[in-house]
TORNU-120407 format. One line per 2 residues: number of its first residue (from 1); their letters; for each residue x, z, y of N, C-alpha, C, O. Coordinates in steps of 0.1 Angstrom, whole numbers. Each point is the difference from the previous one (the first is absolute). Last residue first. Example, Ala and Ser with C-alpha at 12.3 -4.5 7.8 and 13.67 -1.06 7.14 Angstrom:
2	sa	128 71 -22 9 0 11 -8 8 11 5 1 11 | -2 -2 -68 -9 0 12 9 0 12 10 7 0
This chain:
208	ic	38 8 176 -10 2 12 0 15 1 -7 6 9 | 39 -24 -37 -4 -14 6 -10 2 11 -1 -8 10
206	qm	24 37 -48 3 2 15 -2 -12 8 9 -3 9 | -21 14 -57 12 -10 3 4 0 16 7 -9 4
204	ak	-43 33 -17 9 7 -10 13 -10 3 12 5 1 | -50 -19 20 4 14 6 12 6 -7 9 6 6
202	lw	-32 -45 -24 11 -3 13 5 11 6 11 0 4 | -43 9 -39 12 -6 -5 11 -6 11 12 1 -1
200	ek	-55 16 11 9 11 -6 11 -5 -4 10 7 2 | -42 -39 12 5 8 10 10 12 -4 10 2 7
198	ai	-31 -28 -41 10 -9 9 6 8 10 12 1 2 | -47 19 -27 13 0 -7 9 -7 9 10 6 4
196	la	-51 -5 11 5 13 1 13 0 -6 9 5 6 | -34 -43 -10 6 0 12 6 13 4 9 1 8
194	hg	-33 -7 -48 13 -8 0 7 0 14 12 -1 2 | -54 22 -6 8 7 -8 16 -7 1 11 6 2
192	ap	-49 -26 19 5 11 8 11 8 -9 10 5 6 | -32 -41 -29 8 -4 12 6 10 8 11 -1 3
190	sp	-22 20 -50 -7 -9 9 10 -6 10 11 4 1 | 7 15 -48 -4 2 14 -7 -12 4 1 -11 -4
188	hv	1 34 -44 5 -12 6 -5 1 16 -12 3 3 | 5 34 -31 14 -4 -4 3 -13 9 11 -1 5
186	gd	-54 24 -4 9 12 -2 14 -5 0 8 8 4 | -45 -37 1 -1 6 -13 9 11 -1 1 5 -11
184	pa	-7 -26 53 -13 0 -5 -2 5 -14 -10 5 -4 | 44 8 44 2 -9 -12 -14 3 -8 -3 10 -5
182	wf	3 3 49 16 -3 -1 3 -7 -12 9 -9 0 | -52 24 9 3 -8 13 15 -5 -2 5 -11 5
180	ep	-23 42 -35 -2 -13 -6 3 -10 15 4 -11 -1 | 0 59 4 10 -7 -8 -3 -14 -2 10 -7 -1
178	sr	-29 30 45 -1 0 -14 9 -6 -8 4 -11 5 | 10 30 42 -12 -8 -4 1 -2 -16 10 2 -6
176	qa	17 30 25 -6 -5 13 -11 -9 -2 -9 0 7 | 35 19 -43 -6 11 6 -7 -5 12 -10 7 4
174	av	37 -36 -27 -12 1 -6 -8 12 5 -12 -1 0 | 56 -8 14 -9 -8 7 -13 1 -7 -10 -3 7
172	rn	44 26 -30 -3 6 15 -10 -7 6 -10 6 4 | 23 -23 -45 -8 13 -1 -3 6 12 -11 6 3
170	fi	41 -41 -3 -12 -6 -4 -12 13 -1 -12 -1 4 | 59 10 2 -5 -7 11 -13 -4 -1 -8 2 9
168	gd	31 17 -46 -3 9 13 -6 -4 12 -8 6 6 | 23 -35 -41 -11 8 -5 -6 12 10 -12 3 3
166	lp	50 -32 5 -13 -6 2 -12 7 -4 -11 -1 5 | 62 6 11 -9 10 -8 -15 -5 1 -8 5 7
164	ll	60 -29 -4 -12 -2 7 -11 9 -8 -5 -5 -10 | 62 5 14 -11 3 -8 -12 -2 9 0 4 12
162	lt	55 -20 -18 -11 4 9 -12 2 -8 -2 -8 -9 | 50 16 -13 -7 -12 5 -11 6 10 0 12 3
160	qf	37 9 -34 0 -1 15 -8 -12 6 5 -8 8 | -1 26 -53 5 -12 -1 2 -2 16 5 -11 4
158	er	-23 52 -19 12 -3 -10 6 -13 5 12 0 1 | -54 10 20 10 8 4 12 -1 -8 10 -1 8
156	al	-44 -24 -19 0 -3 12 14 8 5 10 -5 5 | -31 14 -46 12 -9 0 3 -4 14 11 -3 2
154	dr	-42 37 -7 12 4 -5 8 -14 -1 12 2 2 | -54 -11 11 5 7 8 15 5 -3 9 -2 8
152	vv	-34 -20 -40 4 -9 12 6 8 10 11 -4 5 | -29 29 -38 10 -7 -6 5 -11 12 12 0 4
150	ai	-52 24 2 11 10 1 14 -9 -5 11 2 6 | -52 -22 -11 5 -1 15 11 10 2 8 -2 9
148	kp	-25 2 -52 6 -13 1 5 -1 17 10 -5 4 | -37 41 -20 14 1 -5 8 -11 3 12 1 3
146	dl	-58 -4 11 7 11 6 15 1 -4 10 1 8 | -44 -27 -31 7 -6 11 9 10 8 11 -4 3
144	de	-39 18 -40 8 -9 -5 10 -6 12 13 -2 -2 | -47 32 12 9 6 -11 9 -9 -6 10 5 -4
142	rw	-45 -20 33 12 7 8 9 6 -11 12 1 2 | -54 -27 -10 14 -5 -1 11 6 6 11 -5 0
140	rr	-57 17 1 6 4 -13 14 -5 0 9 5 -6 | -37 -16 42 5 13 1 6 4 -13 10 8 0
138	re	-36 -48 5 15 0 3 7 12 0 12 1 -4 | -60 -6 -2 9 1 -12 14 -2 3 8 2 -9
136	ep	-43 -9 44 4 15 -5 8 2 -12 7 10 -1 | -2 -57 28 -13 8 -4 6 15 -5 12 3 -2
134	fp	13 -4 31 -13 -9 -1 1 -11 -9 9 -8 3 | 27 43 17 -10 6 -8 -14 -8 -1 -11 6 2
132	lv	63 -26 2 -9 6 9 -13 5 -9 -3 -6 -10 | 58 -8 2 -14 0 -2 -8 7 8 5 10 6
130	fp	51 -32 -12 -12 8 5 -14 -2 -5 -3 -11 -4 | 64 3 3 -13 -4 -6 -10 9 6 3 11 5
128	ec	41 -16 23 -7 9 -11 -12 -9 -5 -7 -6 9 | 53 -15 9 -14 2 5 -6 6 -12 1 -4 -11
126	li	51 -5 28 -8 2 -11 -13 5 5 0 9 8 | 46 -40 11 -11 10 2 -11 2 -10 -7 -10 -3
124	vk	62 -8 16 -12 2 -8 -9 9 3 3 12 3 | 44 -44 16 -11 13 2 -11 -3 -11 -4 -11 -4
122	rv	42 -17 1 4 10 13 -9 12 1 4 11 3 | 11 -53 -42 -11 9 7 6 11 7 8 9 -4
120	pt	16 -45 -23 0 0 15 -11 10 6 -1 2 13 | 23 10 -61 -8 -13 4 0 3 17 3 10 5
118	ek	10 22 -41 10 -10 1 -6 -12 4 4 -11 -5 | -33 50 -3 10 4 7 12 -10 3 7 4 9
116	ls	-51 -7 -31 1 -4 14 13 3 5 4 -6 11 | -22 20 -54 2 -14 1 4 -5 15 7 -11 1
114	sl	-26 53 -11 13 1 -1 7 -16 -1 12 -3 3 | -58 12 4 8 4 12 15 0 -3 9 -2 9
112	lf	-41 -9 -42 -2 -9 13 11 4 9 8 -8 6 | -14 36 -45 9 -14 -2 0 -9 13 10 -5 4
110	ry	-35 47 -2 15 2 0 8 -14 -2 11 -4 5 | -58 5 -14 4 -1 16 15 3 1 6 -7 7
108	ne	-22 10 -49 -2 -13 4 4 -3 15 6 -10 4 | -6 53 -24 11 -7 -6 0 -15 6 10 -6 2
106	ef	-46 37 9 13 4 6 13 -10 -2 8 -5 8 | -50 3 -31 -2 -6 13 14 2 7 6 -9 6
104	ee	-10 27 -48 0 -15 -2 0 -5 14 7 -9 3 | -13 55 -5 14 -3 -4 1 -15 -1 10 -6 4
102	vt	-52 22 3 7 3 12 15 -4 -2 7 -5 9 | -45 -19 -38 6 14 2 7 0 12 4 -10 5
100	tl	-44 -23 -20 16 0 5 4 11 3 -2 4 11 | -41 -22 -42 6 10 5 15 -4 5 8 -5 -8
98	en	-57 -17 -5 14 -4 -2 8 9 10 1 -4 12 | -52 -2 -20 8 10 -7 13 -4 -4 5 2 -11
96	qd	-37 -25 41 5 -5 -12 5 10 -12 2 -4 -11 | -19 16 56 -9 -12 -4 3 -7 -13 -8 -6 -7
94	fr	33 44 28 -15 5 -1 -9 -12 -3 -12 2 -3 | 62 -6 3 -3 13 -8 -17 2 -2 -6 3 -11
92	rw	24 -36 40 0 -5 -13 -3 12 -10 -7 -2 -11 | 16 11 58 -12 -8 -3 -3 -2 -13 -11 4 -5
90	cd	54 12 20 -11 11 -1 -12 -6 -4 -6 6 -9 | 40 -35 16 5 8 -11 -9 12 -1 0 7 -10
88	ni	-8 -36 46 -5 -6 -13 7 8 -12 -6 0 -11 | 16 11 55 -13 3 0 -3 -5 -16 -7 7 -7
86	gi	51 -14 24 -2 13 -7 -15 3 -2 -3 8 -8 | 39 -36 46 -4 -2 -13 -6 14 -6 5 10 4
84	li	19 -37 42 -12 6 -4 -6 0 -15 -8 -9 -3 | 55 -1 36 -6 -1 -13 -12 12 1 1 12 3
82	sv	40 -46 28 -13 10 1 -7 1 -13 -5 -11 -4 | 55 -6 25 -9 1 -10 -9 8 2 3 12 2
80	it	39 -43 25 -10 14 0 -10 -3 -12 -4 -12 -2 | 37 -19 3 7 10 9 -8 11 2 6 11 1
78	pq	-7 -52 -43 -5 7 13 10 10 6 9 4 -6 | -9 -37 -33 11 3 8 -6 6 14 5 -2 11
76	lk	-25 -20 -53 -3 -5 13 9 7 11 0 -4 11 | 3 14 -57 4 -14 1 -4 -6 14 5 -10 4
74	lc	-17 56 -20 15 -4 1 4 -12 5 10 -1 7 | -59 8 -12 8 9 9 15 -3 1 5 -5 10
72	de	-38 -15 -39 -7 0 12 6 10 11 -6 4 10 | 27 -14 -54 -6 -14 4 -6 1 14 1 -9 7
70	ew	16 50 -30 11 -10 2 -6 -13 8 5 -3 10 | -37 36 -22 9 4 11 11 -10 2 3 -4 11
68	rt	-42 7 -46 4 -12 8 7 5 14 -2 -6 10 | -8 39 -44 3 -13 -6 3 -11 9 10 -7 -3
66	kl	-23 48 22 14 0 -6 3 -12 -9 11 -5 0 | -54 10 16 9 -3 12 14 1 -5 8 -9 3
64	dk	-39 21 -33 -4 -13 3 10 -5 11 5 -12 0 | -9 59 -11 8 -8 -11 -1 -16 2 9 -7 -5
62	sr	-33 37 33 15 0 3 8 -7 -10 11 -6 2 | -59 -15 6 5 16 -2 14 -1 2 6 -10 3
60	dg	-45 -28 11 13 4 -3 0 16 -1 -6 7 8 | -30 -37 9 -2 4 -14 13 8 -6 0 7 -9
58	sv	3 -43 49 -12 7 -5 0 5 -14 3 -7 -10 | 41 -5 40 -9 -7 -10 -12 11 -3 2 12 -4
56	gr	38 -24 45 -9 9 -5 -7 -9 -13 -2 -12 1 | 37 -1 32 0 -2 -14 -10 9 -7 1 2 -13
54	nv	14 -24 66 -9 10 -8 0 -3 -14 -5 -11 -3 | 36 6 51 -3 -6 -12 -9 11 -9 2 12 -1
52	fr	24 -28 55 -8 11 -7 -7 -9 -15 -5 -11 0 | 48 6 42 -11 -6 -12 -5 12 -8 6 9 -5
50	vr	17 -17 57 -1 9 -12 -10 -6 -9 -11 -3 4 | 36 -3 45 -5 -8 -11 0 8 -13 11 3 -5
48	qk	-18 9 59 6 3 -12 -4 -8 -12 -12 1 -5 | -6 -5 50 14 -4 1 7 3 -14 9 -7 -4
46	py	-53 22 17 1 -14 -4 13 -6 0 2 -11 -5 | -27 58 2 14 -3 -1 1 -13 -2 5 -4 -11
44	sa	-49 22 13 8 9 8 13 -3 2 5 4 11 | -33 -30 -39 -6 -1 13 8 11 9 2 -3 12
42	af	10 1 -58 4 -13 7 -4 1 16 8 -3 9 | -22 41 -38 15 -2 4 4 -13 7 8 0 9
40	wa	-53 4 -25 3 9 12 15 1 3 4 0 12 | -14 -26 -48 -6 -7 11 2 10 12 4 -4 11
38	aa	7 23 -52 10 -14 2 -5 -6 15 8 -3 8 | -34 38 -27 12 5 5 9 -12 4 7 1 10
36	mm	-46 -12 -31 -3 6 16 11 5 3 2 -3 12 | 0 -16 -55 -1 -10 11 -3 6 13 4 -6 11
34	sy	-2 36 -46 14 -8 0 -2 -10 12 8 -1 9 | -47 27 -22 11 7 10 12 -8 1 6 0 11
32	gf	-44 -32 -29 0 16 2 11 5 8 5 -7 9 | -20 -39 -28 -8 5 11 1 15 2 -10 6 6
30	gl	49 -45 -27 -13 9 -4 -7 2 13 4 -3 11 | 38 -20 -12 2 14 -2 -14 8 -3 -1 12 -1
28	nt	30 -63 -1 -11 6 1 0 15 -3 5 4 -10 | 29 -38 3 0 7 15 -13 8 4 0 7 10
26	dn	10 -33 -52 9 12 1 1 6 15 6 11 3 | -43 -36 -35 5 -3 13 10 12 4 -5 11 3
24	er	-23 -16 -43 7 -13 -1 7 -1 15 5 -10 2 | -32 48 -12 14 1 -9 6 -14 2 13 -1 -2
22	dr	-46 27 36 0 -13 -6 13 1 -9 10 4 5 | -37 42 8 11 -10 5 -2 -12 -8 -6 1 -11
20	ga	-20 42 14 -5 -13 -2 11 -12 3 -3 -11 3 | 12 59 -5 -12 -1 10 0 -17 0 3 -6 10
18	dt	35 39 -28 -5 -16 -3 -10 -5 12 4 -9 7 | 6 56 -9 10 -10 8 -2 -14 -1 0 -8 9
16	vs	-26 39 -33 0 4 14 7 -10 9 -4 -5 10 | 4 1 -58 -10 -6 8 -2 2 17 -4 -7 8
14	dg	49 22 -29 -10 -4 -10 -10 -9 10 3 -7 10 | 50 12 0 -9 9 -3 -11 -6 -9 2 -9 -8
12	qf	41 -1 51 -4 0 -13 -10 10 -7 0 11 5 | 26 -41 39 -11 10 -4 -3 -1 -15 -4 -11 -5
10	lv	48 -3 39 -6 -1 -12 -12 10 -2 2 12 1 | 32 -37 38 -8 11 -2 -10 -3 -11 -8 -9 1
8	ld	56 -8 24 -10 -5 -10 -6 14 -5 6 8 -6 | 25 -19 54 -6 5 -12 -10 -7 -8 -7 -9 5
6	qd	29 -3 39 3 -8 -13 -3 10 -12 4 -4 -11 | -4 32 56 -1 -14 -3 6 -6 -12 11 5 -5
4	ei	-30 44 2 10 -6 10 -2 -16 -1 -6 -5 -10 | -20 57 2 1 -14 -4 10 -8 9 0 2 12
2	lm	-9 44 -5 8 -1 -11 -1 -13 -6 9 -3 -8 | -12 28 58 -8 -11 -10 9 -2 -10 12 -2 3
Protein backbone atom coordinates (compact mmCIF):
# COMPACT_ATOMS: atom_id res chain seq x y z
CA UNK A 1 0.00 0.00 0.00
CA UNK A 2 1.40 3.38 -1.02
CA UNK A 3 -0.63 5.47 1.43
CA UNK A 4 0.89 5.63 4.91
CA UNK A 5 -0.24 6.70 8.36
CA UNK A 6 -0.30 10.51 8.76
CA UNK A 7 -0.28 11.14 5.01
CA UNK A 8 -2.02 14.18 3.57
CA UNK A 9 -3.54 13.25 0.22
CA UNK A 10 -4.39 16.15 -2.10
CA UNK A 11 -6.79 15.76 -5.02
CA UNK A 12 -6.33 18.47 -7.65
CA UNK A 13 -8.11 19.21 -10.90
CA UNK A 14 -11.21 20.64 -12.51
CA UNK A 15 -14.95 19.96 -12.16
CA UNK A 16 -14.51 16.18 -12.28
CA UNK A 17 -12.50 16.47 -9.07
CA UNK A 18 -14.43 19.44 -7.64
CA UNK A 19 -17.70 17.46 -7.82
CA UNK A 20 -19.73 20.09 -5.96
CA UNK A 21 -17.47 20.44 -2.93
CA UNK A 22 -18.24 23.09 -0.32
CA UNK A 23 -15.52 25.74 -0.72
CA UNK A 24 -16.26 27.08 2.78
CA UNK A 25 -15.47 23.73 4.39
CA UNK A 26 -11.87 22.54 4.06
CA UNK A 27 -12.84 19.00 5.02
CA UNK A 28 -15.57 18.67 2.39
CA UNK A 29 -14.58 16.40 -0.50
CA UNK A 30 -17.61 16.92 -2.74
CA UNK A 31 -19.75 14.13 -4.13
CA UNK A 32 -17.35 12.49 -6.57
CA UNK A 33 -14.41 10.14 -6.77
CA UNK A 34 -12.34 12.02 -4.17
CA UNK A 35 -14.98 11.47 -1.52
CA UNK A 36 -15.55 7.88 -2.60
CA UNK A 37 -11.85 6.99 -2.56
CA UNK A 38 -11.35 8.62 0.84
CA UNK A 39 -14.42 6.90 2.31
CA UNK A 40 -13.45 3.51 0.90
CA UNK A 41 -9.92 3.90 2.25
CA UNK A 42 -11.16 4.93 5.71
CA UNK A 43 -13.54 1.98 5.89
CA UNK A 44 -10.80 -0.42 4.79
CA UNK A 45 -8.01 0.97 6.99
CA UNK A 46 -9.64 2.59 10.05
CA UNK A 47 -6.40 2.59 12.03
CA UNK A 48 -4.61 4.71 9.42
CA UNK A 49 -4.85 8.41 10.23
CA UNK A 50 -4.84 9.86 6.72
CA UNK A 51 -6.21 13.25 5.76
CA UNK A 52 -7.77 13.69 2.32
CA UNK A 53 -8.17 17.19 0.83
CA UNK A 54 -9.98 18.21 -2.35
CA UNK A 55 -8.94 21.42 -4.12
CA UNK A 56 -10.48 20.75 -7.53
CA UNK A 57 -12.02 23.84 -9.15
CA UNK A 58 -14.73 23.57 -11.79
CA UNK A 59 -13.75 25.02 -15.14
CA UNK A 60 -10.02 25.01 -14.49
CA UNK A 61 -7.52 24.56 -17.28
CA UNK A 62 -3.87 23.71 -16.75
CA UNK A 63 -2.98 27.41 -16.71
CA UNK A 64 -5.52 28.04 -13.93
CA UNK A 65 -4.13 25.21 -11.85
CA UNK A 66 -0.65 26.62 -12.37
CA UNK A 67 -1.82 30.05 -11.15
CA UNK A 68 -3.21 28.70 -7.87
CA UNK A 69 -0.63 25.96 -7.31
CA UNK A 70 1.25 27.79 -4.56
CA UNK A 71 -1.89 28.42 -2.53
CA UNK A 72 -3.79 25.22 -3.26
CA UNK A 73 -0.92 22.74 -3.24
CA UNK A 74 2.49 23.83 -2.00
CA UNK A 75 1.23 25.67 1.08
CA UNK A 76 -0.78 22.62 2.13
CA UNK A 77 2.39 20.49 2.33
CA UNK A 78 0.79 17.30 1.02
CA UNK A 79 2.65 14.01 0.98
CA UNK A 80 0.60 12.53 -1.89
CA UNK A 81 -0.69 14.56 -4.85
CA UNK A 82 -3.27 13.38 -7.37
CA UNK A 83 -3.78 15.50 -10.51
CA UNK A 84 -6.59 15.26 -13.06
CA UNK A 85 -6.48 18.21 -15.46
CA UNK A 86 -6.74 18.78 -19.20
CA UNK A 87 -10.29 18.29 -20.43
CA UNK A 88 -11.05 22.02 -20.27
CA UNK A 89 -7.84 22.76 -22.17
CA UNK A 90 -9.55 20.77 -24.92
CA UNK A 91 -13.17 21.83 -24.36
CA UNK A 92 -12.54 25.59 -24.56
CA UNK A 93 -11.26 25.14 -28.10
CA UNK A 94 -14.62 23.77 -29.18
CA UNK A 95 -17.05 25.93 -27.19
CA UNK A 96 -15.16 29.25 -26.96
CA UNK A 97 -12.50 28.96 -29.68
CA UNK A 98 -9.75 29.29 -27.05
CA UNK A 99 -6.92 26.99 -28.00
CA UNK A 100 -4.41 25.60 -25.53
CA UNK A 101 -1.57 24.23 -27.61
CA UNK A 102 0.10 20.96 -26.72
CA UNK A 103 3.26 22.92 -25.95
CA UNK A 104 1.42 25.26 -23.56
CA UNK A 105 -0.27 22.32 -21.86
CA UNK A 106 3.06 20.55 -21.38
CA UNK A 107 4.72 23.72 -20.07
CA UNK A 108 1.95 24.25 -17.49
CA UNK A 109 1.95 20.62 -16.39
CA UNK A 110 5.73 20.48 -16.20
CA UNK A 111 5.66 23.52 -13.89
CA UNK A 112 3.32 21.69 -11.50
CA UNK A 113 5.51 18.62 -11.30
CA UNK A 114 8.82 20.45 -11.14
CA UNK A 115 7.61 22.50 -8.19
CA UNK A 116 7.11 19.34 -6.12
CA UNK A 117 10.76 18.31 -6.09
CA UNK A 118 11.74 20.13 -2.90
CA UNK A 119 8.55 19.41 -0.93
CA UNK A 120 7.31 16.66 1.42
CA UNK A 121 5.50 15.02 -1.51
CA UNK A 122 6.33 11.33 -1.56
CA UNK A 123 4.01 10.06 -4.29
CA UNK A 124 2.35 11.69 -7.29
CA UNK A 125 -0.37 10.12 -9.42
CA UNK A 126 -1.29 11.63 -12.78
CA UNK A 127 -4.79 10.87 -14.03
CA UNK A 128 -5.40 11.08 -17.75
CA UNK A 129 -8.07 13.51 -18.92
CA UNK A 130 -10.75 11.58 -20.78
CA UNK A 131 -13.74 11.95 -23.08
CA UNK A 132 -16.38 9.47 -24.13
CA UNK A 133 -18.12 9.50 -27.55
CA UNK A 134 -21.43 10.90 -26.29
CA UNK A 135 -22.94 13.05 -27.60
CA UNK A 136 -21.63 12.30 -31.06
CA UNK A 137 -19.82 15.66 -31.38
CA UNK A 138 -17.39 14.59 -28.65
CA UNK A 139 -15.66 12.41 -31.22
CA UNK A 140 -14.23 15.59 -32.75
CA UNK A 141 -12.37 16.29 -29.51
CA UNK A 142 -10.01 13.36 -29.98
CA UNK A 143 -7.75 15.30 -32.31
CA UNK A 144 -7.13 17.86 -29.55
CA UNK A 145 -7.25 15.64 -26.47
CA UNK A 146 -5.17 12.68 -27.64
CA UNK A 147 -1.90 14.68 -27.89
CA UNK A 148 -2.54 16.10 -24.41
CA UNK A 149 -3.07 12.60 -23.03
CA UNK A 150 0.27 11.66 -24.61
CA UNK A 151 1.87 14.58 -22.72
CA UNK A 152 0.52 13.26 -19.41
CA UNK A 153 1.89 9.80 -20.16
CA UNK A 154 5.29 11.17 -21.16
CA UNK A 155 5.50 13.33 -18.03
CA UNK A 156 4.53 10.40 -15.81
CA UNK A 157 7.44 8.48 -17.26
CA UNK A 158 9.86 11.41 -17.06
CA UNK A 159 8.98 12.34 -13.47
CA UNK A 160 8.54 8.71 -12.36
CA UNK A 161 5.00 9.22 -11.11
CA UNK A 162 2.10 6.81 -11.02
CA UNK A 163 -0.26 6.97 -14.00
CA UNK A 164 -3.99 6.31 -13.97
CA UNK A 165 -5.00 5.74 -17.63
CA UNK A 166 -8.56 6.98 -17.27
CA UNK A 167 -9.20 7.57 -20.96
CA UNK A 168 -8.45 3.97 -21.74
CA UNK A 169 -10.35 2.74 -18.69
CA UNK A 170 -13.51 4.71 -19.51
CA UNK A 171 -13.52 3.80 -23.17
CA UNK A 172 -13.02 0.15 -22.25
CA UNK A 173 -16.03 0.04 -19.93
CA UNK A 174 -18.07 2.02 -22.49
CA UNK A 175 -17.82 -1.08 -24.66
CA UNK A 176 -19.69 -2.97 -21.94
CA UNK A 177 -22.40 -0.37 -21.31
CA UNK A 178 -23.25 2.82 -23.17
CA UNK A 179 -20.95 5.84 -22.75
CA UNK A 180 -23.71 7.99 -21.25
CA UNK A 181 -24.08 5.50 -18.39
CA UNK A 182 -20.55 6.41 -17.30
CA UNK A 183 -20.62 10.13 -18.22
CA UNK A 184 -23.94 11.65 -19.34
CA UNK A 185 -22.21 14.42 -21.31
CA UNK A 186 -19.09 12.46 -22.21
CA UNK A 187 -17.02 14.37 -19.63
CA UNK A 188 -18.64 14.57 -16.19
CA UNK A 189 -18.95 11.13 -14.60
CA UNK A 190 -22.17 9.66 -13.33
CA UNK A 191 -22.13 8.17 -9.82
CA UNK A 192 -21.01 4.91 -11.43
CA UNK A 193 -18.30 6.80 -13.32
CA UNK A 194 -17.02 8.44 -10.16
CA UNK A 195 -17.04 5.08 -8.38
CA UNK A 196 -15.02 3.63 -11.25
CA UNK A 197 -12.39 6.36 -10.89
CA UNK A 198 -12.26 5.86 -7.12
CA UNK A 199 -11.82 2.10 -7.49
CA UNK A 200 -9.09 2.42 -10.12
CA UNK A 201 -7.37 5.17 -8.11
CA UNK A 202 -7.24 2.96 -5.01
CA UNK A 203 -5.94 0.07 -7.12
CA UNK A 204 -3.17 2.29 -8.49
CA UNK A 205 -2.29 3.25 -4.91
CA UNK A 206 -2.23 -0.46 -4.04
CA UNK A 207 -5.01 -0.08 -1.47
CA UNK A 208 -7.33 -2.71 -2.97
